[in-house]
C-alpha positions as CSV (number, residue, x, y, z in Angstrom):
1,M,-77.2,37.2,71.9
2,T,-77.6,34.3,74.2
3,R,-75.3,31.2,74.3
4,R,-76.8,27.7,74.4
5,A,-75.7,25.5,77.2
6,P,-73.4,22.7,76.1
7,A,-75.1,19.4,75.4
8,R,-74.9,17.0,78.2
9,R,-73.1,13.7,77.5
10,A,-74.6,10.5,78.6
11,P,-72.7,8.9,81.5
12,A,-70.2,6.3,80.6
13,V,-71.2,2.7,81.3
14,R,-68.5,0.5,82.8
15,L,-68.7,-3.2,82.6
16,P,-66.3,-6.0,83.7
17,V,-64.5,-7.7,80.9
18,A,-66.3,-10.9,81.6
19,A,-69.6,-9.3,80.8
20,L,-68.6,-8.6,77.2
21,D,-69.4,-12.2,76.1
22,G,-73.0,-11.5,77.0
23,L,-73.4,-8.5,74.7
24,S,-75.0,-8.7,71.3
25,A,-76.2,-6.4,68.7
26,P,-79.0,-6.9,66.1
27,L,-77.4,-7.8,62.7
28,T,-78.9,-8.0,59.2
29,P,-78.2,-11.4,57.6
30,A,-75.1,-11.1,55.5
31,G,-75.0,-12.1,51.8
32,V,-76.3,-11.1,48.5
33,V,-79.9,-9.7,48.4
34,L,-82.0,-12.0,46.1
35,G,-85.2,-10.1,46.5
36,A,-88.1,-9.5,48.9
37,D,-90.6,-11.9,50.5
38,P,-94.3,-11.4,50.3
39,A,-94.1,-9.1,53.4
40,G,-91.5,-6.9,51.7
41,S,-88.5,-8.1,53.9
42,P,-85.2,-8.6,52.1
43,V,-84.2,-12.2,51.3
44,T,-80.4,-12.8,51.2
45,L,-78.2,-15.6,50.1
46,A,-74.7,-16.3,51.4
47,V,-73.2,-16.8,47.9
48,L,-69.6,-17.0,49.2
49,R,-69.0,-19.1,52.3
50,P,-66.0,-20.7,54.1
51,A,-67.2,-24.0,52.6
52,G,-67.4,-24.6,48.8
53,T,-70.9,-24.0,47.6
54,R,-73.0,-25.1,44.6
55,I,-75.9,-23.0,43.4
56,V,-78.2,-23.8,40.5
57,V,-80.4,-21.2,38.7
58,L,-83.2,-22.7,36.6
59,G,-85.0,-20.7,34.0
60,A,-84.0,-17.3,35.4
61,L,-81.0,-15.9,33.6
62,H,-81.7,-12.4,34.8
63,L,-81.5,-13.6,38.4
64,A,-78.1,-15.3,37.7
65,R,-76.7,-12.2,36.2
66,Q,-78.0,-10.1,39.1
67,I,-76.4,-12.4,41.7
68,A,-73.1,-12.2,39.8
69,L,-73.3,-8.4,39.5
70,R,-73.9,-8.0,43.3
71,T,-71.2,-10.5,44.2
72,V,-68.7,-8.6,42.1
73,A,-69.8,-5.4,43.9
74,Q,-68.8,-7.1,47.2
75,G,-65.2,-7.6,45.9
76,A,-65.3,-11.1,44.6
77,R,-63.7,-12.3,41.4
78,L,-66.0,-13.6,38.7
79,D,-65.3,-16.2,36.1
80,V,-68.0,-16.9,33.5
81,A,-68.0,-19.8,31.0
82,T,-70.8,-19.2,28.5
83,G,-71.7,-19.5,24.9
84,R,-73.7,-16.2,25.1
85,A,-71.0,-13.7,26.1
86,A,-73.1,-10.7,25.2
87,A,-75.4,-11.5,28.2
88,W,-72.5,-11.4,30.6
89,E,-70.1,-8.7,29.3
90,P,-72.1,-5.8,30.7
91,I,-71.1,-7.0,34.2
92,A,-67.4,-6.9,33.3
93,R,-67.9,-3.3,31.9
94,A,-69.7,-2.2,35.1
95,A,-67.1,-3.7,37.5
96,A,-64.9,-1.3,39.4
97,D,-62.0,-3.5,38.3
98,P,-62.8,-5.2,35.0
99,S,-59.7,-7.3,35.2
100,R,-61.4,-9.3,38.0
101,V,-64.1,-10.4,35.7
102,Q,-63.5,-12.8,32.8
103,V,-66.2,-14.0,30.3
104,V,-64.9,-16.9,28.2
105,A,-66.3,-19.8,26.2
106,A,-64.5,-22.4,28.4
107,L,-62.5,-22.2,31.6
108,P,-59.1,-23.7,31.8
109,E,-58.6,-27.0,33.5
110,W,-56.8,-26.5,36.8
111,P,-54.8,-29.4,38.5
112,P,-56.6,-31.1,41.3
113,G,-56.7,-28.9,44.4
114,A,-55.7,-25.8,42.5
115,H,-57.7,-22.7,42.0
116,G,-55.6,-20.8,39.5
117,P,-54.6,-17.1,39.7
118,G,-55.8,-15.1,42.7
119,D,-55.8,-18.2,44.9
120,T,-56.6,-16.2,48.0
121,D,-59.6,-14.4,46.4
122,A,-63.2,-15.2,46.9
123,V,-64.4,-16.5,43.5
124,L,-67.8,-17.0,41.9
125,T,-67.6,-19.3,38.9
126,V,-70.6,-19.2,36.6
127,R,-71.2,-22.1,34.2
128,D,-74.0,-20.9,31.8
129,R,-75.2,-23.9,29.9
130,G,-77.9,-21.9,28.2
131,A,-75.8,-21.8,25.1
132,A,-73.9,-25.1,25.6
133,A,-70.8,-23.7,27.4
134,S,-68.3,-26.5,27.6
135,G,-65.2,-27.2,29.7
136,P,-64.2,-29.0,32.9
137,G,-65.6,-28.3,36.3
138,V,-63.8,-26.0,38.7
139,P,-62.6,-27.5,42.0
140,L,-64.6,-26.2,45.0
141,G,-62.8,-24.8,48.1
142,P,-63.2,-22.2,50.8
143,W,-64.8,-19.0,49.4
144,R,-65.3,-20.8,46.1
145,T,-68.9,-21.0,44.7
146,T,-70.1,-22.5,41.4
147,L,-73.3,-21.1,40.0
148,L,-74.7,-23.4,37.3
149,V,-77.3,-21.7,35.0
150,L,-79.7,-24.0,33.3
151,P,-82.4,-22.8,30.8
152,A,-84.7,-25.7,31.7
153,L,-85.1,-28.7,34.0
154,T,-84.7,-32.0,32.1
155,P,-83.8,-35.5,33.1
156,A,-80.3,-35.0,31.7
157,V,-79.6,-32.2,34.2
158,A,-81.7,-33.4,37.1
159,D,-78.7,-34.9,39.0
160,A,-76.7,-31.6,38.8
161,A,-79.7,-29.7,40.1
162,D,-80.4,-32.1,42.9
163,D,-76.8,-32.0,44.0
164,A,-76.8,-28.2,44.6
165,D,-76.9,-26.5,48.0
166,V,-79.5,-24.1,46.8
167,V,-81.7,-24.2,43.7
168,L,-83.3,-21.0,42.5
169,L,-86.3,-21.6,40.2
170,G,-88.1,-19.3,37.8
171,R,-91.4,-20.0,36.2
172,M,-91.7,-23.5,34.7
173,P,-93.8,-25.0,31.9
174,P,-96.1,-27.9,33.1
175,Q,-93.7,-30.7,32.1
176,E,-90.8,-29.1,34.0
177,A,-92.9,-28.5,37.0
178,D,-94.0,-32.1,37.0
179,L,-90.4,-33.2,36.9
180,A,-89.5,-30.8,39.7
181,T,-92.4,-32.3,41.7
182,R,-91.0,-35.8,41.4
183,L,-87.4,-34.8,41.9
184,W,-88.0,-32.8,45.1
185,R,-91.2,-34.4,46.2
186,L,-93.2,-31.2,46.1
187,S,-96.8,-30.7,47.0
188,E,-99.3,-29.8,44.3
189,P,-99.6,-26.2,45.6
190,M,-95.9,-25.9,45.3
191,A,-96.0,-27.2,41.7
192,E,-98.7,-24.8,40.9
193,T,-96.6,-22.0,42.2
194,L,-93.8,-23.0,39.8
195,R,-96.2,-23.0,36.9
196,T,-97.6,-19.5,37.6
197,L,-94.6,-17.5,38.8
198,P,-94.5,-14.0,37.2
199,D,-91.3,-13.0,35.4
200,H,-90.0,-11.4,38.6
201,G,-91.0,-14.3,40.8
202,V,-88.4,-16.9,42.2
203,V,-88.6,-19.9,44.5
204,A,-85.5,-20.7,46.6
205,L,-85.3,-24.5,47.2
206,G,-82.9,-26.4,49.4
207,R,-82.7,-28.8,52.3
208,N,-85.7,-27.9,54.4
209,L,-86.1,-24.7,52.4
210,W,-89.0,-23.5,50.2
211,R,-89.2,-19.7,49.9
212,R,-91.2,-17.6,47.4
213,L,-89.7,-14.2,46.7
214,D,-89.8,-11.4,44.1
215,L,-86.8,-9.9,42.5
216,V,-86.0,-6.3,43.5
217,T,-83.7,-4.5,41.0
218,A,-82.2,-1.1,41.4
219,D,-82.4,1.4,38.5
220,R,-78.7,1.2,37.9
221,E,-78.9,-2.6,37.7
222,T,-81.7,-2.4,35.2
223,A,-79.5,0.0,33.1
224,I,-76.8,-2.7,33.1
225,L,-78.8,-5.9,32.9
226,G,-82.0,-4.7,31.1
227,P,-85.5,-5.5,32.2
228,V,-86.4,-8.6,34.2
229,R,-87.4,-11.5,32.0
230,R,-87.5,-15.3,32.4
231,A,-84.5,-16.1,30.2
């Protein structure tokens, strides 16, 4: 019986402390994975940031729920104000700590500058207006993000959509696509993209941002949220 020679270790590399500032390592962009671009590369969104953030999801309830589910998986607290609790309760049931997810008809009104219980937590607040959820707005602050879910783009909600840091758009009927074109000064090819998106298609729109992507949903997420559909 022969014995193998011990594996040789690579020689240690010694660098002066001053050289550490010049070192870097490739990093994957942090955030919640929204989906994949046409080349199949993941597209991520920094849902929770040091600065308060506003996100609007138009005509894509499944995407809003998927963002919420993935944000909870990262350890954030989730508050949902909705008139269709049945659509959101599966996320609470799937959470590792269901006490960190609340699904209510209306959120309480916090005093100016307050964030309520868990003040040091990162919090995603969802305001789902698909079933006329009511109640006051929630103050923004570090690691506080408000996600407004709108079933359709109308003149009444245009200002709220235009004020967002990022707008995520699902397929739109012609009249909504026309309004979006006027609101964001889109080109005709962009408007046509909005009219013809498949159920799994999404456009991310923001300042100097237009990105077409497709939702990518894991089997476990499909078991929790159901199949992808527009609303």
